[in-house]
N, C-alpha and C positions, 0 to 999 in steps of 0.2 A: 399488737394487732397477731392472731393466731397464722399460721402460714401455716398449711403441710409443707415439708420438706422432701420429702419420697414419694413417690411411687404407693406402696401401700401400708398403709397409716393403721398400728392397735397391736392386741384389737384393744379396742376402749370403752369404758362403762358410757352409752347412752341415755340421759334418761329418757326420752323414748321407746328407741330397737332393743335395748340388752346390752348383749356386746356386741360391739359394732369392730369391722374389722372395717376398714378402710379402703379408695376406690377413691384415688387420686389422676385424675388423665392432666389436667394438666399443667401449665410450666407455677414449678417452684420456686419460684423468684419472686414474684407477685400475683397480687388476684387479677385473676379473667375476667370480667361477667358481664353480661345485660342490661347488670339494674346493677345502679350503686347504694343500696340500700342505708336510710342512718345509721340503722340496726345491725353491721355487717359489723361478726367480727375477723373478718379476715379486711378491714379498714376503710377503705375511702381507695375509688378503680386508679389504677397508676400507668395501666397500658393500653391506648384507644380498638379497643372491640373493632374498630375499619382499618388495624391493623393485621397485616400477618403475621404471628406467632409463631415457638418452638412449642409444639403442645411434646406431651409424654407420645410415641410411636406406639403403635400398634404393637408390635413385636415387645418394644422395652415393656410393654405394663404387662406384656403375656407375660416376659419371661423371670417380670418376680414376685409374678402372679407362681408363677412356676415353681422359682427358691423356696418362692416361704411357705407355699404345699410338700412339698417335700421336703422340710428341714426343721419341715412344727412338728413335733411330739399327739400325734394322731390324737392323745385325749384331750390334747389344749386347742386342737380342730373343734370338735363334737362338745365344747362351749360355745362357740360360736351361734350366739343366734344371726343376726345377719350381714348383710357383707355389703356395700355399703358405697356406692356412688356418691362425692361429698367434694371434698377437699378444696382449691385458691379460688370459692366465682361460681359455673355457673359448667356444670360438668356438658351437657348437653351438645356445650359452642364446639367440641370437638367430632372433629367431619366422618369421624372411619365409629363412632359414639356405638353404631347399630352394631358392628362388630365386633364392636369389645362387650358388647353385652353378652352377646352370641359366648362370645368364650369365657367370659367370666360365669356366665350359668352354668356349662359345660365343665371347669373348674366348679360349681360349686354342689356339680352331678358327679363328681368324684372322690374327694373329698370333704366335702362338708355338705351331707348331705340334708340336714334339718336349719338349716341357717336359709333365713329368706335370701333376697337378693334386693335389691335397697335402689331409690334411685333416688337425690330430695334436689329439689328444678326447677323450676323460679315462670315452669312454664311458658316460656317466651317459645321458646323454637320445636311446641308439639306441631305448628304448622308446615314444620320439612314432616315428608312424608316419612323421613328415614328416623328420625324421635318419633316419630308416633307409634310405626312400628315395635322402637327394640320397646320406649312405654308401657307394647302388650305385653312381651316376654315379661315381663319384670314383676319380678311377690306386686312388692310395696312400691307402686308411682303415689311419692310423697310432692304434692306439684301445691305449687304455692295461691295465693291466691289473699291479700296483704288491704285492697278496700275493694268496696264497689263503688263509689263513683273516681272517675276520671281525672279531679283534680286532687285527688287523696292517693290514686292510687300514684301520681306525678308525686309526692308532696315525703312518701316513705319509699318509694321503686326506688327516683331519681330516673326510669325506665333507660338507656339510648336511643330503641329505637319505635318498640310497642308499643301497639294504644292500648288499652284493658279496656275496647271492645273489644279487642284481636285475641285475643288470651279471653276473656271469654264466650266467644263463640269457637275457640276447641275444646278448649274443658267440656258443654258442655256436646260434646261432640264425640269425647270419648270417655267421656259418659256415668257409671258410677262400679269401674274401674279402680278411678281415683281415689286419692285420698289426699283431702284440701287441710294445708296446714293454713291456719290465718298467728303474723306477730301481732298480740293486741295489744296495742301502746303506744302515748299520750308526752305530747315536749313539745317544742321550740322549733326549727328550724327556719335559722335565716331568717327572725322573725315572722313567720306563718306557724298557723297551730298545726302538729299533728295531733289527728284524734280518732279513732277507726273507732271509740267507743259510743259518741254519742248517737241518741236513736236511727237520729238522721243518716247516718252513715253503717249503724251497723245493721238499718234497718234495710237499707241498697246490697250492698254486701250478703244478707241471709236468700235479700233478694235469687241473686244468685246465686247461690249455693243448690238451693232449691231448684232451680234451673236442669243443677247437675246431677245432682241427685245422688251426689259419691254414696262409696262404700263407708265413707271415718270424715270428718273432720277434728280435725290434731288443734284447741287450741293452746297456745303456746303463748309467753309473757320472755322479754327477755331476761338472757341466762350468766353471760359471757360483757366482757365488757364493748360497748359503742364508737365507731368514730366520732358520734355525737352528744357533745355529754350533757344537752339541756333532754331528755330523755327518764320519764317514768316507769319503773318497772313493777306491773298491776304483780297484787296480789293470786297466792292461786284460787284462794274463798272470792278474791274478788271475780275472776275469772264464770266463776255458778251460774252466775242466771244470764249472764253470753250460753254457755253451756247447753239452760232451758233451755232457750227459743231454738236450739238448732235441735233437739229433742222433739220437741214438738212436732220438728217436719217429715219424724218416724226417719233421723239423719242420728246412724250413732258415734257421740262425742266422747274425744279425753281431750285432759285439762296437764298442759305441764306447765 
């Protein structure tokens, strides 16, 4: 499974974001997430999120970014398209995420003005005021919504506590600044069917998306090794009919 061993990673080529410089605010030894998604490239959770763990401190994150930006040739920095919060799980679990986001924006404004600041989040902590504020500061707040029904949400994302209803309410409140990311997949997990592409499931998801009215939707499929081995990767051609249904709502959509 893929884990980030450092605070600053890359830059790497991202199929969605171009040349992306990763920022990992989470522990480097293990995945730490409020979801346990069947498709997660970081593998299964090995840390109970009810147990306090050692995050990368905001001071260490600042120092790592400062070292990168002051030691990297200017011409290389100018190639960066996105400074991306991702890493080994859910970045908004960090208690100082708002201050860290402000710091990253400051580095961007000083060294990499053309880059966008991006966060990949599973949306569970958007109910926190500081997280809501942080997401509003970010150029590309990419927010996960993989299912439209509570049962499919539980099967795909295996949440620690947050319900789909809670996520839905927060995403609607966040509104059209949001970029919704959705993994479309089929498979079996512990004898139960996983399929968010059926007419019933996709229609339920589409109804929520209509209520959110995001500025963009990203539909994507499995790209890397998954912890659950009984999952089917959809082709880009298979994603097209679902993308067309999003377009019919007047919402911009991309497939990956």
